[in-house]
C-alpha positions, 0 to 999 in steps of 0.5 A: 694767966691769959685765956689763950695760955689756959686753953693751950695748956688744956690742949697740951694736957689733953695730948699728954694724957690728962683728964681731958683725954676721955671726953670723946668716948661717950659720943662714940658709944652712944652712936653705936648703941643707937645703930644696934638698937635700930637694927634690932628694931628693924629685925623685930619689925621684919619678923612681925611682918613675916609672921603676919604674912604667914598667918594671914596672907599665905595661910591657905597656901601653907595649909595646902602644902602641909596637907600634901605631905603626911604620915599614915599607916599603909596596908601591905596586901597579902598574896593569896596562896595559889591552888594547883592540881595534883600535877602542879597545873595552876587552878587558881592564882592571884594577879595584881590589880589596882583599885581606884578610890577618891577623896570626895572633898578634894575631888569636888573642887575639880568636878569638871574632870569627872567625865574624863575619869568616868570615860577611862573607868567605863562608868556613867559620869552622872552616876559618878558625880552623884556618888562623889557629891553624896560622900563629901563628908568622907575622905575615902570612897572606892570608885572601881575595884580591881582594874587591870594595870593598863587601865590604872595607868590611864587613870593615873595619867589624868593627874586628878587631885583626890584620885588615888590607886591602891594595889590589890590582888584578884583571883584568876581561874585558868580553867574557867568553868571546867573547875568552877563548881569545885574551886568556887570563888572569892569575894571582891576582898579576896575572901573564899565564898564557895568550894575549895576557896571557902573550905580552905580559906584560912590556909590560902588567905595570908596576913596583911602587913603594915608600914608607916609611910609619907604620902602626898595628896595623890596617895603616892608614897614619898618615903617609907618611914617604918615597918610595923608588921611584915606581910605573910603570904597565903599558903599554896594548896595542891588538890587531888584533882587531875586536870586532864581527867577534869577536862575529860569529865567536863567535856563528856558531861556537857555534850551529854546534857546538850544531846539529851536536852537534860536539866542538869548533871554531875560526874564524880571520879575517885581513886579507889586506892587512895580515896582521892577525888580525881574529877568533879564536874556539874552542869550547868556550869559557870565561869568564876572569872565572870562575876556577873554569872555568880548567882546561887542557882548556878554556882552551887556544886550539885555533886555535893549539895543536890539529893536524888533517889538513886534508883537501881544503882542502890541494888548492889548494896542490898545484894551486899547485905544479902551476901553478908547474911549468909542466906544468899551466895553468888550462885543463889537463884531467885524466882521472880515469877509471875513477874510481879510482887504485891507488898501491902497494897502496892504492886512491883513488877518487872518489864518482863517476867524473868522467871527463876534467875541468878543474882547476877541476872537480877542485877544485870536485868535490874529486876525489881521483883527479884530485889524485893524478894531478896530484901524482904528475907533480910532483917531490916537492921542488917540492911541498915547496918550494911548501907550505913557502913558504906556511908549512906546517911553520912557526909563523905568528909570532903570538907566542901561547903554545903555537903549534904548527908543525904536522907536515910531513915533508921530501920526502926521506922521501916515497914515491909513496903519501906523495905521493898521500895528501898530495894530498888532505890526509893525512900533513900536520897543520896548525893553523887559524891556520896554514891561514888564513895560507896562504890569506891568502898566496894572497889577497895574490897571493903575498906572505907577511906575518907574522901580527900580533895587534897593530894595525898603523899600516902593513902590513908589506912581506912576502915574495913567495913565489909569483908574483902571476899564478899566485895570480890563476889559483889564486883564479879556480880556487877560485871554482868551488868555490862557484859550479859546479853540484854543487860542494862549497862552495855553502853558503859563498856570500855574497850580493853577494860572490864567494867563492874557497875550498875544502872539506875533510872528513878522517877522524880518526886514532884509536888507530893508524888512521883512523876511518870515522865521525869527521870534521874538517869544514873550509872555508877561503877568501877574499872578495871574490874579485875583490880578496880582503880577508879570509881565513878558516878554519872547523874543526869537529871531530866533527860528529855530528848527521848532516852531516859534509862540510866544505861542509855543516858549516863552509861556512855558518859561513864565509858568515855570518862573512865576509859579516857582516865584509865589511859591517861593514868597509864592503867593497863587493860585487863583481859576481857571476860566472855561468859556464856553462863549467868552463873559464870560470875560466881564460878569465877569468883570461887576460882580466885 
C-alpha cells in the first residue's frame, strides 16, 4: 500500500471515529490550565501587593480612621431634684450646661488653634497651652466646666480635633442671696455642700445612667448600641419656707444691718402650729450662683451655727420656772429696792430703782435685780429642767449641717453667782434658731414640736413639756413688754395685732472678758398674742450707729417682718389690749 493511501486511510479512519480522533484534546486542556494558572498567579500577586499597600503604605491613614470610630461606655448624667418653697415657687433648679474637655495628645497636633479656643472660653491661651503640654500622657482633660449652651456652640463650631463637649447640669438659685444661707450650694460635680443641698443630698441627687455608644474622634455619638443602666433623676423637695416671708425678712434685716452699721444679723420665723420654718435669713449674705463668693466666712448659716448669750430674752423661761414652782403667780410682787443686789462679790443693778414691782413689770422693764431675786429663790434643778424642756442645750432637729446645740452647763456646777447671771442671760449660749423654737413652744402652749424645714401635710403631735395654763399666763405677762408705758419692747408693736415678746441686750464676751461697747441686740416674740401663730427671733450683732438696745435695734425688724407675714398668711388681727394697771395681765389670764 502506497504512503498516500496509508495517509488517506488514516484520515478516513479519523473521520470515522477511530483511534486517531482523540489526539487534539491534550493541546486544548493544556492551554486552559495555563490560562487558569496565570489568572490565579496574577490574583495572588494582586492580593499580595494590596496587603503590602495596606500594611506599609496606608497604615497611618487606616489607623487614624479606626481611631475615629470606637465603642465606649457613655455616662448619662442624672438630673438633680428641684427645691421649691411651700407654695411651689422654685428655689433651686438644675439647668443644662456643657463641659469642654480635651484629648491632649490629639489636640497637641493642632496647637496653633489654641488661641482661638482660649478666646471663646475666655481664658489665657498661654496657660491653656501649658495645661495641654503638661497632660500629654492623658487622654482626658477638663478645660472648662459648666459653660452655657451658646458658648458651647461656639466651641463646637471651631471643629478642633481633640476638643469635646459633655452635657452636665449646673444648679441655679432664682432667689439668689435671699435664700443663700438656707439652701447652701452644690459642688462643680453637683454634690450638696451646705444648707438644704447638703442635708438632703441623697434625696436630691439622682443616679447616673450608662449606655454603650459608637463615637467619633470628636466625641460625637454616631450610634447608640445598648442601654447598660437607666438614669434615675433625683427627687424634688418641697420646703416649709414661704418665699414671700423670706423676701420680707431678708429686706428688713439687710436694711437694719446697714442702718445700724452692724457686723451681722439673723432672723428666724417659725409657724407655731406646725413647727415649720417659714423664713431664715442671715447677713452678710452671699449669692450661691456666684462661685467667687463661696468662702466659709460668708456662706456659713449664722442662724444655725453662731452662738450668742441671749441677755434678757432668756428671762421668760426663768419666770416659767418660777410659775412652775408654785412660789410665784402672775400677780406676785418682787421688791427690787434699793435698785441693786449683791451676789458674792458681784453687784447687779437696774438702771433705775423700780421698787416693788409685779412680774409683768419685771419683764416689761427688764429688771435684772427682780430676775436675780426670783431665780435665787428657786431650786437650781428646777431651773435647769424647765430650760432643758424648752430645748436649750439641744439641737432643734432641723437636720441642717453645722447646727450647734449651744452651751448650757448642768445645774450641778452652778453656784449662786451662776444662777444670778443666768437669770438675765449670761453663762448660757444659744443659736437664733434654738431661741426661736423655745418661744414657739411657749406659743404652742407648752407643746414642743420638732423643727421642720420640709413642708408638712399635717402637724406633728409634739411633746407637752410645760402646762398650757402656765404658758397662757406667761404669754400674758410678755404682752407687757410691748404695751406697758416705758417698756423695753414698744418698737416691736404691730398695728392691729397684740405682741408678746422680750428684748435682750447683752455685752459680748471678747478676749477673756465682757466688752462694754460691743453688744448683741435681740428681740424674740409671738403674735398674735391671743392665739400665737408665729414665733420669731431677730439678732443683730454689734450695732455701731448709736443705738444698741434690743428693743430699739431688733424690735422694729420684728414688727415689720412678723406684721407683714401675718398679713401675707391671712391671719386676722386680734383686738388691741389697753391696760392701765400692771396687774391687768394676771387678771386677764384669770378670766380666760
